[in-house]
N, C-alpha and C positions, 0 to 999 in steps of 0.2 A: 732187541737188533741181534741179528747174527752173527756167532762165531764163524764161520764160515772165511774165509780172506780170498781176494781175487790174484788172477792172474798174475806176475809184473812182465815188463818186455820194455828193456831200460838195458843201457851201457852199466851203470852203475844198480845191477840190482839190487847188490849187499842194502846199500842204503835203502833201496824203497822196503825190503823185505823189512828191515829195522824199523822204519818210519810205522807200516802198518803194523808191524805186534804193538810197539808203543798205543799204538791211539786205539790198539783194546786194548790194553792195561787201562790209559785212560778216563777211558767211556764204561773204566766196568764191567767187557762184555769177560777180560780174564782177571777179574776179581785178585784182590791179595790173596793169597794163600792158595788158591787155585793150578790146578796144574795142565799148562797150555797142551795143545795139539801134537802129536807126537812126531818126530824127525818127516817120518815117510811120509805120515798126513801132511804136513806144512809142505814138504816137498811136491806133493800133487798140486795140493789147495793154489799156491803161487806157481808153479811153473819154472821152476828154478831149480839148483843140482842140489845133490846133500853138501858140499862146498861152503856152497852160499848163506845154506839152512845155519851148517854151525857156527860159521865166522857173522854173523848175524846173532844167534845165541852168543858169543862169548864177548861179544862190543854190549852187548844191554843185562850179562853178567855184570862184567866191571864196572857200568853205568850202575851198579846196584839195583837194578829193575828184578831181575830174575836169580832164582837159586839151582842148580844143576845138583840132583842127588843120587846120585850113582846106581844101578839097577832100580831105580823109578821113575827118573822122571825131574823134565824140566817146571821147577813152581813159582810165581810170581811173588816178590817180597814184599812182607807190610810197609807198612809209611815207606812206601817207593817215591811217591814223588817230590818230600824232599834229600834225595841222593842223586836225582839226576840230572844230569848236567846239562846248562844253559841251550848247548849247542844242541843237542839231542830233542829235548822241547821245543825249539825253536822250528825241527824239522817235523814234529810231529805237528805243529799249530795252525788254524784253518786258516788261508791265504785274507783272506777280510781280520784276522787276527794282526797277521804279521804286517799290515796296511799299518791299520790305527795305531801299532805300539811301534810301526819306524815315522809313521808322521809327528806325533809325541816328542821321540828322538831326535827328527832331523832339526825340527823347530827350533828346538833348544841349544842343538849343535851348532845353527847356522849363525844363530844369535851371537853366542857368547865366542863363535871365531870373527866375528866382525868389532867385538871391542878385545879380544883377547891377542889375535895371530899378531906374529911379529915376521921377524924381513924374512929367516930362512922358513918361514910355515909357505908363505906367498912365492918363493921361490918355487916349492917343492908342487906347492898346486900349478903354477905355470909349470911346470914340466909335467907333468901330470896330461896337462889338457895339449901340449903339444905331441909328446905320446900317441893320447885320441886324435890327435889329427892325423899326424901319420898311420894310422892306421885303417883309417875313413879312407882315404886315399887308397891305400893300400889293399879295398874293401876286405881287410881284416878282422872278420865280427868275432872273434875271441881275443884279441890282443884287444878292443877297440871295448870290450866289456873289463876285462885284468884294469886298463888304463883308469877308465868310469870308476870301478870299484877303486883303486888308489887314489882316484881323485877324493872322491867322498870319505876314505881313511884321514887323508892328508887334512882334508878341512874341520874331519872330529877331534884330531890331535891340536890341529890349532887351538880349537874351545877350549885352551889350559885344562882342563879335569880329565884326570887319565882315567876315572871310573867310568864315566859316557865314551870315555874314545874305546873301552875296552868292550864296552858292551855294542857301541857301533859295529864295531869289527866283527860279534858273534853274529850279529846280522847280517853281516856281507859276507857271510860264511853259507848262508843260506839264499843270501840274491845269486850266486857265481852261478851257479846250473840254472836257476829260473832266468835272468837276463840270457844266460848264451841260447837257451830255446827261443827264445822275445825275437834278441835282434835277430838270430839266426833265420828263420822266420819271417819277419816284417822287415829285415835289410837294419841295414845303419841309421840309427835314429839320428839323423842331421839338425834335424832340430832344437834337439840337446845341446849341439856343442853356442847356438847364439845362449842358451838358458846359462850353463856353465860358463861364460866367458860373464853373463851376466853378475851372474854370481861371484865368481871372483872379483867381480869389480864393485860391488858392495861388501863383502869385506874387505876390501884394500881398501875403500875409504870409509870403514867404517861405520856403515850404515847397517844397521840390523833391521830397520822396516824393510827395507828391499832386499836385503839377503832372504829373508825368510820369505817374501812374496816369491821369487826366481825358485827358492828351495821346493815352495807348493808345487810350483805350473811344475818343476820336473816330476814332482809322484803325480799328480794327475796325469799328463802324459800320458805316464807309463803304466797305470792304472785303467786308462781309457784304450791304451795295446792291448795290453793283459787280457781284457772286455772283449776287446773284438776279435783276440786269437782263440778263446773259449766258446765264443761263436761260430766257428767256422768251420 
């Protein structure tokens, strides 16, 4: 595999620069102990400015993946995977990897939420759905996505498992940008209103099987939309 990086075109250039360098490290293109390309080379290959490259390197140094040796260059640290924060690992994961792990998390999350939800949890979830409906009517795609993620986060909190809820929140950091793009391209997904209302009803009724069915339908629909977007 080539060590050459591809140009980045996005509002969040720094995140994509970080993602590309992380991917090269993960695949062994930049192996532990290796010196990564110089700053001017990264700028030229990625099509970004000096400040963007420096910020990306700074983040990766803080994450324990890189080490800057003054007067020499920037090197990949040994045993980098043991130091990499989950958020960074998620951002360089393949789409299918994210989908598979999210499916596992989602199923157990809604199942536990149906068993353990409290009255306060139900109220929070209802408020999130109300905000989604308000955003739908207003045509506010970003507000819709924000409320959507808040709803799923509330479902995770209702599971009663703090670790599971934290893992789900980490995944949501990755979903935000992806869903913003998907919703903006295809329009607000009106079918989600029916699915999420059904999911909430199943959780209120303490019906885990129904909750899982609605959760899986929501993920399948999002996956289909994403595949159609990718082929356009």
